[in-house]
C-alpha positions in Angstrom: -19.5 -61.7 15.1 -15.9 -60.0 15.7 -13.7 -57.8 14.4 -11.4 -61.0 13.8 -8.5 -62.8 11.4 -7.9 -66.5 13.1 -3.4 -66.4 12.7 -1.0 -69.0 14.6 -4.0 -70.5 16.9 -5.4 -66.8 18.2 -8.2 -64.3 17.2 -6.7 -61.7 16.0 -7.8 -57.9 15.4 -8.2 -56.1 12.4 -7.4 -52.3 12.0 -10.9 -51.8 9.9 -14.2 -54.1 9.5 -16.6 -54.9 7.0 -20.2 -54.8 7.8 -21.6 -57.9 6.1 -25.4 -57.4 5.6 -27.8 -59.4 3.3 -29.0 -59.4 0.3 -32.5 -59.6 0.9 -32.7 -56.8 3.6 -29.8 -54.5 3.8 -31.0 -53.6 7.0 -30.0 -57.0 8.0 -26.8 -56.7 9.7 -25.4 -60.5 10.1 -21.7 -59.0 11.9 -18.7 -56.8 11.2 -15.7 -58.9 10.7 -11.9 -58.1 10.0 -11.0 -56.1 7.0 -7.1 -57.4 6.8 -4.1 -56.4 5.3 -1.2 -57.5 3.3 0.4 -57.6 7.1 -2.2 -59.7 8.7 -1.1 -62.1 5.0 2.6 -62.4 6.7 2.1 -62.6 9.9 -0.6 -66.2 8.8 1.7 -67.2 6.5 4.6 -67.1 8.7 2.7 -69.4 11.2 1.9 -71.0 8.7 4.9 -71.8 7.5 6.2 -72.7 11.5 3.6 -75.4 11.8 4.0 -77.0 8.7 7.0 -79.1 9.4 5.0 -80.5 12.6 1.9 -81.0 11.0 3.4 -82.8 7.4 5.0 -85.5 10.1 1.9 -86.3 11.9 0.2 -89.5 12.4 -2.4 -89.9 9.9 -4.6 -91.0 12.5 -3.8 -87.7 13.8 -5.0 -85.7 11.0 -7.9 -87.4 10.2 -9.5 -87.4 14.3 -9.0 -83.6 13.7 -10.8 -83.4 10.0 -13.7 -86.3 11.6 -14.4 -84.2 14.6 -14.8 -81.2 11.9 -17.1 -82.8 9.6 -18.8 -84.1 12.5 -19.4 -80.4 13.9 -20.7 -78.9 10.7 -23.4 -81.6 10.7 -24.5 -81.3 14.0 -24.7 -77.0 13.5 -26.3 -77.3 10.2 -29.6 -75.6 10.2 -27.4 -72.9 12.6 -25.0 -72.4 9.9 -27.8 -72.7 7.4 -29.0 -69.7 8.4 -26.6 -67.9 8.3 -25.3 -68.4 5.2 -28.8 -68.1 3.7 -28.9 -64.5 5.5 -25.0 -63.5 4.0 -25.8 -65.2 0.3 -29.3 -65.2 0.0 -29.6 -68.6 -1.4 -32.5 -70.4 0.0 -32.9 -71.7 3.3 -33.3 -75.2 2.0 -30.1 -75.2 -0.3 -27.7 -72.9 2.6 -29.0 -75.8 5.2 -27.8 -78.3 2.5 -24.3 -77.0 1.7 -23.7 -77.0 5.4 -23.7 -80.4 5.3 -21.7 -81.3 1.9 -19.3 -79.1 4.1 -19.4 -81.2 6.9 -19.7 -84.3 4.5 -16.1 -83.2 2.7 -14.6 -83.1 5.9 -15.7 -86.5 7.0 -14.5 -87.7 3.0 -11.1 -86.1 3.6 -10.4 -87.3 7.3 -10.4 -91.1 5.3 -8.6 -90.1 2.8 -5.8 -88.5 5.0 -5.1 -92.3 5.8 -5.5 -93.8 2.7 -2.2 -91.5 0.9 -1.0 -93.9 -1.3 2.4 -94.7 -2.6 3.9 -97.6 -5.1 6.8 -99.3 -5.3 8.0 -100.5 -8.6 10.4 -102.8 -9.7 14.0 -101.2 -10.9 14.8 -102.5 -14.3 18.5 -102.6 -12.6 19.4 -105.7 -10.6 19.6 -104.5 -6.9 17.6 -101.6 -7.2 14.4 -100.9 -5.6 12.2 -97.8 -6.3 9.4 -96.2 -4.4 7.1 -93.4 -5.0 5.4 -91.8 -2.4 3.2 -88.7 -2.1 4.8 -85.4 0.3 2.5 -82.1 1.3 3.6 -79.3 -0.4 3.6 -76.3 2.3 1.7 -73.2 2.8 -1.1 -73.2 0.6 -3.4 -70.3 -0.7 -6.9 -70.4 -1.1 -9.4 -67.8 -2.0 -12.8 -68.6 -2.6 -16.4 -67.4 -3.9 -19.3 -65.8 -2.6 -21.5 -68.0 -4.4 -20.5 -71.6 -1.8 -19.4 -69.7 1.0 -18.8 -72.8 3.2 -18.7 -75.6 0.9 -15.8 -74.4 -1.8 -13.7 -73.4 1.4 -14.3 -77.0 2.8 -13.4 -78.6 -0.7 -10.2 -77.1 -0.7 -9.2 -76.6 2.6 -9.8 -80.1 4.1 -7.8 -82.4 1.7 -5.1 -79.2 1.7 -4.5 -80.3 5.8 -5.5 -83.7 5.3 -2.5 -84.6 3.2 -0.5 -82.5 5.5 -0.3 -78.9 4.4 -0.8 -75.6 6.1 -3.4 -73.5 4.7 -3.9 -69.7 4.6 -7.8 -69.0 3.9 -9.4 -65.4 1.9 -13.2 -65.6 1.8 -15.1 -63.2 -0.6 -15.6 -60.5 1.3 -19.6 -60.5 0.4 -19.9 -63.4 3.1 -16.7 -64.1 5.8 -19.7 -65.2 8.0 -19.6 -68.9 6.5 -15.8 -68.8 6.5 -15.6 -67.3 9.9 -17.8 -70.1 11.0 -15.5 -72.8 9.6 -12.2 -71.7 11.1 -13.8 -71.2 14.3 -15.0 -75.2 13.8 -11.5 -76.2 13.0 -9.7 -74.4 16.2 -12.2 -75.7 18.3 -11.5 -79.4 16.7 -8.4 -79.4 18.1 -6.3 -77.5 14.9 -2.9 -76.9 15.9 -2.3 -73.3 16.0 -1.2 -72.4 12.2 -2.1 -74.8 10.4 -5.5 -73.2 9.4 -5.1 -69.5 9.0 -7.9 -67.4 8.3 -7.4 -63.7 6.4 -10.4 -62.0 5.5 -10.4 -58.6 3.2 -10.4 -57.7 0.0 -8.9 -60.0 -3.1 -7.0 -57.2 -4.6 -5.4 -56.8 -0.8 -5.6 -60.5 0.9 -5.4 -62.0 -2.1 -2.7 -60.4 -4.4 -0.4 -60.5 -0.9 -1.1 -64.1 -1.0 0.4 -64.8 -4.8 3.0 -62.9 -4.3 4.5 -64.1 -0.8 7.2 -66.2 -1.2 6.8 -68.3 1.1 3.2 -69.5 -0.4 3.8 -72.4 -2.7 0.5 -72.9 -4.2 -2.6 -71.3 -5.0 -6.0 -73.1 -5.2 -8.6 -70.5 -7.0 -12.0 -70.2 -7.0 -13.8 -67.6 -9.1 -13.8 -65.1 -12.1 -11.9 -65.5 -15.4 -10.1 -62.0 -15.3 -9.4 -62.2 -11.3 -8.3 -66.0 -12.8 -5.9 -64.9 -15.3 -4.1 -62.5 -13.4 -4.0 -64.9 -10.3 -1.9 -66.9 -12.7 0.5 -64.2 -14.1 2.0 -64.0 -10.6 2.0 -67.7 -9.9 3.7 -68.4 -13.4 6.3 -65.3 -12.3 7.2 -67.3 -9.2 6.9 -70.6 -10.1 4.0 -71.6 -8.0 1.8 -74.6 -8.2 -1.9 -73.4 -8.9 -5.2 -74.5 -9.3 -8.2 -72.3 -10.7 -11.8 -72.7 -11.3 -12.9 -69.8 -13.1 -16.7 -70.1 -14.4 -18.6 -71.4 -17.1 -21.2 -71.0 -19.5 -22.9 -74.5 -20.0 -24.8 -76.0 -22.1 -27.8 -78.4 -22.1 -29.0 -79.7 -25.1 -32.7 -80.8 -25.1 -33.2 -83.2 -28.2 -37.0 -83.5 -29.7 -37.2 -87.2 -28.6 -36.8 -86.0 -24.6 -39.0 -86.7 -22.4 -40.3 -83.0 -21.5 -41.1 -83.1 -17.7 -37.7 -84.2 -17.1 -36.3 -81.5 -19.2 -37.8 -79.1 -17.9 -37.3 -79.6 -14.5 -33.5 -79.6 -15.3 -33.5 -77.0 -17.2 -35.6 -74.6 -14.5 -33.1 -76.3 -11.9 -29.5 -75.7 -13.9 -30.7 -72.1 -15.0 -32.1 -70.7 -11.9 -32.3 -72.3 -9.1 -29.3 -70.3 -6.8 -30.3 -67.4 -8.5 -27.8 -68.9 -11.4 -25.3 -68.0 -9.4 -23.6 -71.5 -9.8 -20.8 -71.8 -12.4 -22.4 -75.5 -13.6 -25.8 -73.2 -14.3 -27.2 -74.0 -17.3 -26.7 -70.8 -19.3 -27.8 -71.8 -22.6 -30.5 -74.0 -23.5 -30.2 -75.9 -26.6 -33.1 -77.1 -28.2 -33.7 -79.1 -31.4 -36.3 -77.4 -33.6 -39.1 -79.7 -33.3 -39.7 -79.7 -29.8 -38.5 -75.7 -29.0 -41.4 -74.1 -29.2 -43.5 -76.2 -26.7 -40.2 -76.5 -24.6 -40.4 -72.6 -24.4 -44.2 -72.2 -23.8 -43.7 -74.9 -20.8 -40.8 -73.2 -19.6 -42.4 -69.7 -19.5 -45.3 -71.4 -17.7 -43.0 -73.3 -15.2 -40.8 -70.3 -14.9 -43.4 -68.1 -14.2 -44.3 -70.2 -11.1 -41.2 -70.2 -8.9 -41.6 -68.3 -5.5 -39.2 -65.4 -5.5 -38.6 -64.4 -1.9 -37.1 -64.4 1.6 -34.7 -66.8 1.5 -35.9 -68.1 5.0 -39.0 -68.3 4.2 -39.6 -72.7 3.2 -41.8 -71.6 0.5 -39.4 -69.4 -1.3 -37.7 -71.4 -4.3 -35.2 -68.4 -5.5 -33.4 -65.6 -2.8 -31.9 -62.6 -4.5 -29.0 -61.9 -6.4 -26.1 -61.5 -4.2 -25.0 -58.0 -4.0 -25.8 -54.9 -5.3 -23.5 -55.0 -8.2 -23.9 -57.8 -9.5 -27.9 -57.1 -9.9 -26.8 -54.0 -11.7 -25.0 -56.6 -14.0 -27.4 -58.9 -14.7 -29.7 -56.0 -15.6 -27.3 -54.6 -17.9 -26.9 -58.3 -19.6 -31.1 -58.3 -19.8 -30.9 -54.7 -21.7 -28.2 -56.1 -24.2 -30.4 -59.4 -25.2 -32.6 -56.9 -26.3 -30.3 -54.7 -28.0 -28.7 -58.1 -29.7 -32.5 -59.5 -31.4 -33.5 -61.9 -28.4 -37.3 -62.1 -27.4 -36.4 -61.1 -23.4 -39.4 -63.2 -21.1 -39.1 -61.8 -17.3 -35.7 -60.7 -15.9 -36.5 -57.4 -14.8 -35.9 -56.0 -10.7 -38.6 -56.9 -8.1 -39.7 -53.9 -6.5 -39.2 -54.7 -3.4 -35.8 -54.2 -0.6 -33.5 -56.4 -1.4 -31.6 -57.3 -4.5 -34.0 -59.6 -6.3 -35.1 -60.2 -10.2 -37.2 -62.3 -12.2 -35.6 -65.6 -13.9 -35.2 -64.4 -17.2 -35.0 -65.9 -20.9 -33.2 -64.6 -23.8 -35.8 -66.8 -26.8 -34.5 -66.6 -30.2 -31.0 -66.4 -29.2 -28.4 -67.4 -31.1 -25.0 -68.4 -29.8 -22.7 -66.0 -31.1 -24.7 -63.4 -28.6 -22.6 -61.6 -26.3 -25.2 -62.7 -24.0 -24.5 -66.3 -24.8 -20.8 -66.3 -24.9 -20.2 -64.0 -21.5 -21.1 -65.7 -17.9 -23.3 -63.2 -16.9 -23.4 -65.2 -13.3 -27.6 -64.3 -12.6 -30.8 -66.4 -13.4 -30.6 -65.7 -16.9 -30.9 -68.7 -19.9 -30.3 -68.2 -23.7 -32.5 -70.3 -25.2 -30.9 -71.9 -28.8 -32.5 -73.3 -31.4 -30.4 -76.7 -33.3 -31.8 -78.1 -36.6 -30.5 -81.8 -35.3 -28.2 -83.8 -33.1 -24.9 -82.7 -34.7 -25.6 -79.4 -35.0 -26.9 -78.8 -30.6 -23.1 -80.7 -30.1 -21.5 -78.3 -32.2 -23.5 -75.0 -30.6 -22.5 -76.9 -27.5 -18.9 -77.0 -27.8 -18.7 -73.7 -29.4 -17.6 -71.9 -26.5 -14.6 -71.0 -24.4 -15.6 -72.7 -21.4 -16.2 -76.3 -20.5 -16.9 -76.6 -17.0 -20.6 -78.9 -17.4 -22.8 -79.9 -20.4 -26.1 -82.3 -20.0 -28.3 -83.4 -22.6 -31.9 -84.7 -22.4 -32.9 -87.5 -24.5 -34.4 -90.8 -24.4 -32.9 -91.9 -26.8 -28.8 -93.8 -25.1 -27.4 -93.8 -28.8 -28.1 -89.5 -28.3 -27.1 -89.8 -24.8 -23.7 -91.7 -25.1 -22.6 -90.2 -28.2 -23.2 -86.7 -26.3 -21.1 -87.9 -23.0 -18.1 -88.9 -25.5 -18.5 -85.5 -28.0 -18.9 -83.4 -25.4 -16.3 -80.4 -24.7 -16.4 -80.4 -20.9 -15.1 -81.6 -17.7 -18.5 -82.8 -16.5 -21.5 -84.3 -18.5 -25.3 -84.7 -17.4 -27.9 -87.1 -18.9 -31.4 -86.1 -17.6 -30.0 -84.1 -15.3 -29.5 -80.9 -14.5 -25.8 -79.2 -15.4 -25.6 -77.9 -11.8 -25.4 -80.7 -8.8 -22.4 -82.6 -8.7 -21.2 -85.4 -5.9 -18.4 -84.8 -3.1 -16.3 -88.0 -3.7 -15.0 -87.4 -7.5 -13.6 -85.0 -9.5 -14.9 -81.3 -10.1 -13.2 -79.3 -13.1 -13.2 -77.9 -16.3 -11.4 -77.5 -19.2 -10.5 -74.7 -21.7 -11.1 -71.4 -20.4 -12.9 -73.2 -17.2 -10.1 -74.8 -15.2 -6.9 -74.7 -14.3 -4.0 -77.8 -13.1 -5.9 -80.8 -11.9 -9.0 -81.4 -10.3 -10.9 -81.0 -7.1 -13.0 -83.2 -4.7 -12.9 -86.9 -4.5 -9.2 -89.0 -4.6 -8.0 -86.6 -7.5 -8.1 -83.8 -5.0 -4.1 -85.0 -4.0 -2.8 -84.7 -7.2 -3.2 -81.1 -6.6 -1.8 -80.9 -2.8 1.0 -83.4 -2.9 4.1 -83.7 -4.9 5.7 -86.9 -5.8 8.8 -88.4 -4.9 10.8 -90.6 -6.7 13.5 -92.8 -4.1 16.0 -95.3 -5.6 17.9 -97.8 -3.0 20.5 -99.6 -3.7 20.0 -102.8 -2.0 23.0 -104.6 -3.1 
């Protein structure tokens, strides 16, 4: 990889660069990547601004063909992309390859959506007047993406933005530039016109801030931490920019006494620990009805200890490293805090090997008012909280400032139906992990988890377009 950003259809060198190293082995240099500055952002925004009128007016079929080619290329190169992704982010090769496949599927889905953009013809209340409602692109969209899904999330933002006629400047996470660089290469090679998709890499405090503050950027779509999201929201509010944000969760999985424990253990192990717990939809609070609590803890502990931690490129590995040294330090701090708060900690230690490896952790006998039960850890840590009955479990599940995903394991149709209705989350799972979603349906949450309209599926059109109502007097 080279020290280049993609600006206006040209690969442009930056004045500085960053080394991208594997969290599984810091001696493994994935590549050197551009470290851009505010000037590069301005160049990219100018290029996107110049290309916008032509791209917005382009045939939907023309846009669809480019997206479809990009999707096919990603799918054909998914094994290669997955290997690079696993090296730079640390998730297992199977998960990384699956993420690359998902990115390809997203581009092909939005290729179809490009030609399915619809409007309405509505009868006026006035004689001789026709009313048409149409959707139009916004302009230049700034995309700020996280490190935990370094090709899937850029895909589910960039694909609809471009499909609906917008132009894009994307800033990927500084920890995972290789996946974003590959995506930019593929879009460029698929015939994306100069300036339609621009990539500027570098620190969020510089690149992200420049995007938010730039007067020619019409909207920002951000996925990341709550603290950064709050600062972005303030900047967008000052300028009246359209804003979409996903900022994490503290997702509950309720396990009722009538649940099939095999199903429940499988869902909780997956939701809490796979992807090293580095998913905003991870099950970080396991709320267990007291009648099955002890058996659940025993079964979870046994299953947790069988998990294989190791090199993400090894096919036998189920859990790879934490994404960075700073993330590992933060996770270990929460393990210590759980003990201080009075929970019984099972697991959670740093592994004695190169890289940033941490054993999965359960915080048994936790309560919902502990900091470890209220703050997003973003690591392989799960609090086990006892509930007296169904109503108590629902109350505990909803007692959080977040509202992204929730789940329940039960054999009762009544409990399942009631939980889906009462859960204060944007996505609800029954007998499934809280993490793991389809690309053709809406993604997003409530409360502090999300701001703005939903991502993914046909609902993405609500963010990436503006509605116009036109009246015509026909006489």
